[in-house]
DRENPA-676367 format. One line per 4 residues: number of its first residue (from 0); for each residue z, x, y of N, C-alpha, C, O. Coordinates in Angstrom, 2 decimals, decimal comma. Layout:
REM residues N
NUM) Z:X:Y:Z:X:Y:Z:X:Y:Z:X:Y; ...
***
This chain:
REM residues 82
0) -15,28:16,29:21,96:-14,67:14,95:22,55:-15,01:14,50:21,45:-15,96:14,94:20,80; -14,22:13,50:21,06:-14,44:11,90:20,21:-14,50:11,12:21,56:-14,07:11,27:22,70; -15,42:9,99:20,69:-14,98:8,92:21,98:-15,38:7,61:20,77:-15,92:7,73:19,67; -14,89:6,40:21,46:-14,55:5,11:20,64:-16,26:5,06:19,79:-16,29:4,80:18,58
4) -17,12:5,23:20,29:-18,70:5,00:20,18:-18,60:6,17:18,84:-18,90:5,57:17,81; -18,43:6,96:18,69:-17,84:8,03:17,39:-17,03:7,76:16,31:-17,18:8,23:15,18; -16,11:6,93:16,70:-15,02:6,65:15,76:-15,74:5,43:15,12:-15,73:5,52:13,89; -16,50:4,05:15,70:-16,52:3,19:15,50:-18,03:3,53:14,17:-18,27:2,78:13,22
8) -18,90:4,95:14,51:-19,58:5,36:13,91:-19,53:5,77:12,02:-20,30:5,73:11,06; -18,02:6,16:12,33:-17,42:6,72:11,11:-16,91:5,53:10,68:-17,05:5,39:9,47; -16,54:4,90:11,06:-16,17:3,30:10,30:-17,24:3,00:9,79:-17,20:2,63:8,62; -18,28:3,04:10,34:-19,48:1,86:10,26:-20,09:2,97:8,70:-20,69:2,41:7,78
12) -19,87:4,19:8,68:-20,63:4,99:7,32:-19,62:5,22:6,08:-20,04:5,36:4,94; -17,91:5,23:6,48:-17,32:4,64:5,41:-17,00:3,46:4,67:-16,52:3,28:3,55; -17,56:2,33:6,04:-17,83:0,99:5,33:-18,87:0,90:3,93:-18,59:0,55:2,78; -20,22:1,37:4,56:-21,03:1,72:3,43:-20,65:2,62:2,30:-21,24:2,43:1,24
16) -20,06:3,26:2,33:-20,01:4,25:1,37:-18,85:3,15:0,30:-18,78:2,96:-0,91; -18,35:2,82:1,06:-17,25:1,66:-0,01:-17,58:0,99:-0,59:-17,16:0,72:-1,71; -18,87:0,27:0,30:-19,43:-0,65:-0,23:-20,74:-0,36:-1,58:-21,18:-1,15:-2,41; -21,01:0,79:-1,37:-21,70:1,40:-2,27:-21,25:1,99:-3,31:-21,92:2,40:-4,26
20) -19,77:2,06:-3,12:-18,83:2,79:-4,56:-18,75:1,49:-5,56:-19,05:1,53:-6,76; -18,27:0,29:-4,83:-18,01:-1,00:-5,27:-19,11:-1,48:-6,12:-18,88:-1,99:-7,21; -20,48:-1,31:-5,60:-21,91:-1,61:-6,43:-21,88:-0,99:-7,49:-21,94:-1,44:-8,63; -21,73:0,47:-7,03:-22,00:1,35:-8,49:-21,23:1,09:-9,47:-21,69:1,35:-10,58
24) -20,01:0,57:-9,42:-18,68:-0,04:-9,98:-19,07:-1,26:-10,95:-19,03:-1,29:-12,18; -19,36:-1,98:-10,30:-19,85:-3,53:-10,77:-20,99:-3,24:-11,94:-21,12:-3,90:-12,97; -21,98:-1,87:-11,45:-23,23:-1,94:-12,17:-22,40:-0,88:-13,21:-23,05:-0,60:-14,21; -21,29:-0,36:-13,14:-20,80:0,33:-14,45:-21,51:2,23:-14,02:-21,75:3,11:-14,85
28) -21,57:2,27:-13,35:-22,48:3,77:-12,57:-21,10:4,89:-12,50:-21,54:6,03:-12,39; -19,65:4,86:-12,53:-19,03:5,72:-11,67:-18,01:5,43:-12,81:-17,75:4,41:-13,45; -17,45:6,96:-12,84:-16,51:7,09:-13,74:-14,80:6,31:-12,64:-14,41:6,63:-11,51; -14,13:5,13:-13,76:-13,15:4,58:-12,83:-12,35:5,21:-11,92:-12,24:4,82:-10,76
32) -11,62:6,44:-12,50:-10,63:7,30:-12,04:-11,04:7,78:-10,86:-10,32:7,89:-9,87; -12,13:8,05:-10,94:-12,78:9,11:-9,85:-13,10:7,79:-8,74:-12,67:7,79:-7,59; -13,83:6,84:-9,25:-14,18:5,84:-8,41:-12,60:5,32:-7,44:-12,53:5,35:-6,21; -11,85:5,02:-8,07:-10,44:4,56:-7,83:-9,51:5,18:-7,07:-8,51:4,62:-6,62
36) -9,89:6,77:-6,84:-9,26:8,08:-6,04:-10,19:7,76:-4,96:-9,72:7,52:-3,85; -11,53:7,74:-5,17:-11,80:7,50:-3,82:-12,18:6,30:-2,80:-12,56:6,21:-1,63; -11,87:5,43:-3,88:-11,37:3,86:-2,59:-10,38:4,01:-1,91:-10,16:3,50:-0,82; -9,26:5,20:-2,91:-8,73:5,21:-1,86:-8,07:5,85:-0,51:-7,20:5,54:0,29
40) -9,12:7,05:-0,76:-9,37:7,55:0,25:-9,89:7,15:1,55:-9,53:7,29:2,72; -10,92:6,59:0,91:-11,87:5,63:2,29:-11,15:4,61:2,46:-11,93:3,76:2,87; -9,81:4,03:2,36:-9,25:2,62:2,36:-8,04:3,89:3,73:-7,77:3,28:4,76; -7,55:5,15:3,68:-7,20:5,64:4,03:-7,58:5,66:5,37:-7,27:4,94:6,32
44) -8,45:6,77:5,25:-9,56:6,78:6,17:-10,21:5,75:7,20:-10,46:6,33:8,26; -10,39:5,09:7,21:-10,60:4,01:7,44:-9,15:3,46:8,04:-9,00:3,66:9,24; -8,43:3,02:7,58:-6,95:2,82:8,17:-6,75:3,76:9,41:-6,64:3,34:10,56; -6,71:4,74:9,14:-6,78:6,08:9,93:-7,83:6,20:11,37:-7,58:6,66:12,48
48) -9,33:5,46:10,74:-9,91:6,01:12,24:-9,67:4,35:12,74:-9,49:4,29:13,95; -9,63:3,39:12,24:-8,81:1,92:13,10:-7,60:2,39:14,05:-7,57:2,13:15,25; -6,61:3,10:13,37:-5,70:3,42:14,00:-6,03:3,97:15,57:-5,66:3,58:16,67; -6,98:5,13:15,10:-7,04:5,75:16,28:-7,60:5,04:17,30:-7,29:5,37:18,44
52) -8,44:4,03:17,13:-9,28:3,41:17,98:-8,18:2,61:18,52:-7,94:3,02:19,65; -7,46:1,69:18,21:-6,48:1,35:18,99:-5,67:1,85:19,59:-4,84:1,22:20,25; -5,73:3,11:19,52:-4,83:4,24:20,25:-5,47:4,16:21,51:-4,90:3,79:22,54; -6,89:4,55:21,42:-7,56:4,90:22,45:-7,83:3,67:23,29:-8,14:3,73:24,48
56) -7,71:2,64:22,64:-7,87:1,69:23,58:-7,18:0,69:24,14:-7,65:-0,28:24,74; -5,52:1,06:23,84:-4,36:0,69:24,74:-4,32:1,85:25,75:-4,15:1,51:26,92; -4,43:2,99:25,53:-4,39:3,99:26,45:-5,40:4,16:27,67:-5,18:4,87:28,65; -6,94:3,15:27,42:-7,38:3,41:28,42:-7,19:1,90:29,32:-7,57:1,74:30,48
60) -6,51:0,89:28,48:-5,94:-0,70:29,14:-5,08:0,45:30,13:-5,50:0,63:31,27; -3,87:1,20:29,64:-2,98:0,90:30,63:-2,45:2,91:31,66:-1,56:3,68:32,01; -4,19:2,54:31,61:-4,47:3,96:32,64:-4,19:5,50:32,31:-4,28:6,40:33,14; -3,79:5,69:30,83:-3,62:6,94:30,14:-5,77:7,34:29,72:-6,75:6,63:29,51
64) -5,51:8,86:29,82:-6,43:9,29:28,83:-6,44:9,22:27,11:-5,79:9,85:26,28; -7,45:8,20:26,95:-7,75:8,38:25,84:-8,11:9,04:25,05:-8,11:8,59:23,91; -8,50:10,22:25,24:-8,77:11,73:24,44:-7,70:11,96:24,32:-7,78:13,00:23,66; -5,97:11,64:24,55:-4,90:12,59:23,90:-4,37:11,31:23,22:-3,16:11,05:23,19
68) -5,54:10,35:22,56:-4,65:9,85:21,52:-5,14:10,82:19,92:-6,28:11,17:19,63; -4,00:11,05:19,18:-4,74:12,02:17,74:-4,56:10,91:16,62:-3,85:9,91:16,71; -5,15:11,20:15,82:-5,13:11,00:14,02:-3,52:10,97:13,37:-2,71:11,89:13,46; -3,35:9,97:12,87:-1,91:9,92:12,77:-2,39:10,07:11,22:-3,42:9,63:10,73
72) -1,17:10,94:10,49:-1,07:11,33:8,98:-0,80:10,39:7,78:0,31:9,89:7,59; -1,57:10,23:7,20:-1,81:8,69:6,10:-0,61:8,67:5,83:-0,62:7,68:5,10; 0,36:8,98:5,84:1,58:8,18:5,48:2,26:7,77:6,53:3,30:7,14:6,37; 1,93:7,98:7,39:2,42:7,32:8,76:1,58:5,70:8,85:1,89:4,52:8,71
76) 0,51:6,38:9,11:-0,85:5,14:9,10:0,00:3,96:7,97:0,75:3,00:8,13; -0,49:4,54:6,99:0,10:3,40:5,94:1,32:2,68:5,69:1,71:1,73:5,01; 1,89:3,76:6,75:3,52:2,97:6,17:3,34:1,43:7,34:4,02:0,53:6,85; 2,98:1,17:8,03:2,75:0,57:8,90:2,97:-0,97:8,29:3,83:-1,70:8,80
80) 2,32:-1,34:7,41:2,68:-2,92:6,63:3,87:-2,78:5,64:4,17:-3,78:4,98; 4,46:-1,82:5,49:5,77:-1,10:4,77:6,72:-2,15:5,47:7,93:-2,11:5,28
***
C-alpha cells in the first residue's frame, strides 16, 4: 500500500536525481540527448507523483479512502496545463 510518505520519498529521490543530472550537465559529464530524455522522464514522474499526492489528500479531506487514488497516465497529467 502506498502512503503519502512513500510518495513524498519518491518525490525527494526524483528531485535529487534531477539536481544531480543538471549538475553533471553543467560540468559537461553527460550526453545531451540522453540527459534531455531522462530529464523529461523525471519531470513526468514528478508530475505523476504530485498528482497522486493531491488525489490522496483530496480523498482524505472528503472522507474517501485515499488508497483508491491511482497514478494517472503521463498524457493525462501532462495535459493539465494545456
